[in-house]
N, C-alpha and C positions, 0 to 999 in steps of 0.2 A: 583237900582242893575244897574251896567253894564254892556253891552252884549258887546258882543265878535263883531269884526269886518262882520264872519261869520254868527253871529247872526244878527245881523242888517242889511246886505245884504239879510239873509231868510226871518224875519221881513217886508221889504221893499219889495222883490218881493210879497210875500204875499198879500200885499198893493196893489199894481198894482193891483194882477190879480182879487182883489176883487172887486174896484174900474173901471176896464175892464169889468168884468161880468155886473157892473149893467149900464156902457153904452150901452155895445152889447146888452142887454136884451132891454133895452129904445129905442136905433137907428134901433140897424140891424149892423150886422157887416160890409155891406158895405156904410150904414148910417153914422156909427161911424169914425170920424178922430184920426189920432195919437193926437194932439191936444187936443181934445174933452178928450182923454184918461188920456193926461197928469195931464188935468185941475179938472178933477175926484178924482184921487190922488192929487193934489195942488202939485206937481209936473212938472219938464221941461222937454220938447219931448225929449230932450238929454238925460236925466237921464234914460228915460224908453227905451231907446236905450243903454243904459248900462249893459239892462237884458234881451231884445230882440229885434231881428233883426229887428219885423215889426211888423205890425197888426197881421198880417197874423199868426205867431209863436205866440202870447199873446190867440188866439183861441184855433189853438194845444195843448197849454198847458192848457188852462181850460176844454179842452174837455177829454184831453188823462189824466191829472191829478183828474179830479176833476168829472168826468163820469161816466159814469157803465163800464169801460174797467177794471180799477183796480179793482173788486170783480169780474168781470168776469173772470177775470187770475186767480186770486184767485184759485175760486169755480172748474175752469176748467184744474185748470191745476197740481190738487191733481189728479196725476191718481190712477187708482181705485177705487176711491169710490164706500162704497159695498153697498152702497143705491140702491135701485131702480132707474130706470133713472126717471119714471113717478114723483118722488119724487124729486130728481136735479133741473131736469126741470121745475116745479111747484112754487119749492122756487127759481129759476133765474126770469123768467117772475115776481113772484109776488116784487122780492129786484129791478124788470127791475123799476115797475108799482109803484113802491112805492117811486123811485128816480124819477123817472117824477114829480105826486105830490108834495112832495117838493125840487124839487128844477126845479121850472117850469121857475127862470130866466137862468138855465144853459142848460133847452130842448128850451129855447128861441135863445139860442145860438146857441146851436144847428140847428136845423130848419132854424135860418137864414144863416150858416155856407154851409149848405149845397148844395151850386149854384154849384156841381163841381168841389171844392178843390181837392187836391192835398193830402195835410194832411189827409182833415176829411177822402175822399175816402180810407185811409191808416187804420184810426182809425178802422173804419166800416169793411175794409174784416179782420182787424183780429182778432173782434168779432167774423165775419161770419166764419170765421175759426177754430177760437176754438169750438164754436159750431157745427159745422159741420163736427169735429174731435173723439167730442164726443158721438152726434149720430152714427159716423159712426161705432165707436167701440161698443155702444148700440146694431146696426143691426148688427155686424157681433159675436157679442154674444147670438142674438134672442132673445133679448131682445123687441124690438122694430123690427116693421114689414119693413120690405125693402122697401125705399123709398129714391127720391136724395136728397140728406142729407144739398149740398149746399142749393136748393132750400129752404127744409122746414127750415134750419139756416136760411136766410133772412126775410121769414117769419113770421117768430113766432116773434121776436122781431118791425118786421113792424110793422105785425100790433097788437103788445099794444099799440106802440108809434101809428100810425097814429090814433086810435081809442082812444086814452086818450087825444090825441089833437084835436080832436074831440068832448070831451063831454063826449064821449060815452065807457065808461070803459067795455072791455071783460070779458065773463065768461074765466077764467085765465084755471080753470080744464078743461073747452069742449074744449079748443084748443089744448091742451098737451095731452087731449085724441085723438086728430086725429093720433098721430105717432103710437097708440097700435091697435095692431090684436083686433079685435072686439073678444070678451069675450064671451061665452054660450058655 
C-alpha cells in the first residue's frame, strides 16, 4: 500500500515520538540528547529537527498529545454535564490514575520534565484551570461546598500522581468526598 506524503510524514512523526518516549523514560529528559533520540528512531538528527524544533518541543508534544490533558479537555469542556460533580470528579481522577499505571513511561517523562520548564507549566496550568473552572461552577450551583477552587484543582491531581508515583494509590472516593458538604 502506497502512502501519501502527509501520511508518511504523520507516520514518521509518531515513530519519532515513540522512540523519544522510550529514550526520555530511560534516560530522563535532561539525560537524553538529540543524538540519542535520533539513534533510537533510526534517523539522523537533521531529520529529527524537520519535525521538532528541539528536544523540549518533543517533550511538550508527548505530554500534550499523549498525556491526560486531551481527556481532561474532552470531559470538562462539555459544559453543563448533567451528572453530579462527585461522579464527574471520581471519573476524572480514576481515568488519571489508570493513565499513571498504564503509561508509566509517559509519567516518568512528565516527572523528569517537571524541572520548571515553561511548556510543561503551560500544560499543567491549563489542566488546573479546567478543573478549577469546573469546581467553581459546581460551587456556584451549590453542589460543592465553598472552597478555594484553584488550590483544590492543584491538590486533587497532584495527590493522585504523587501517591501513585510513591507506589501508594489513594482512595479516590475519599479524596473527592473532601469537597462535598457533610451529609447528615
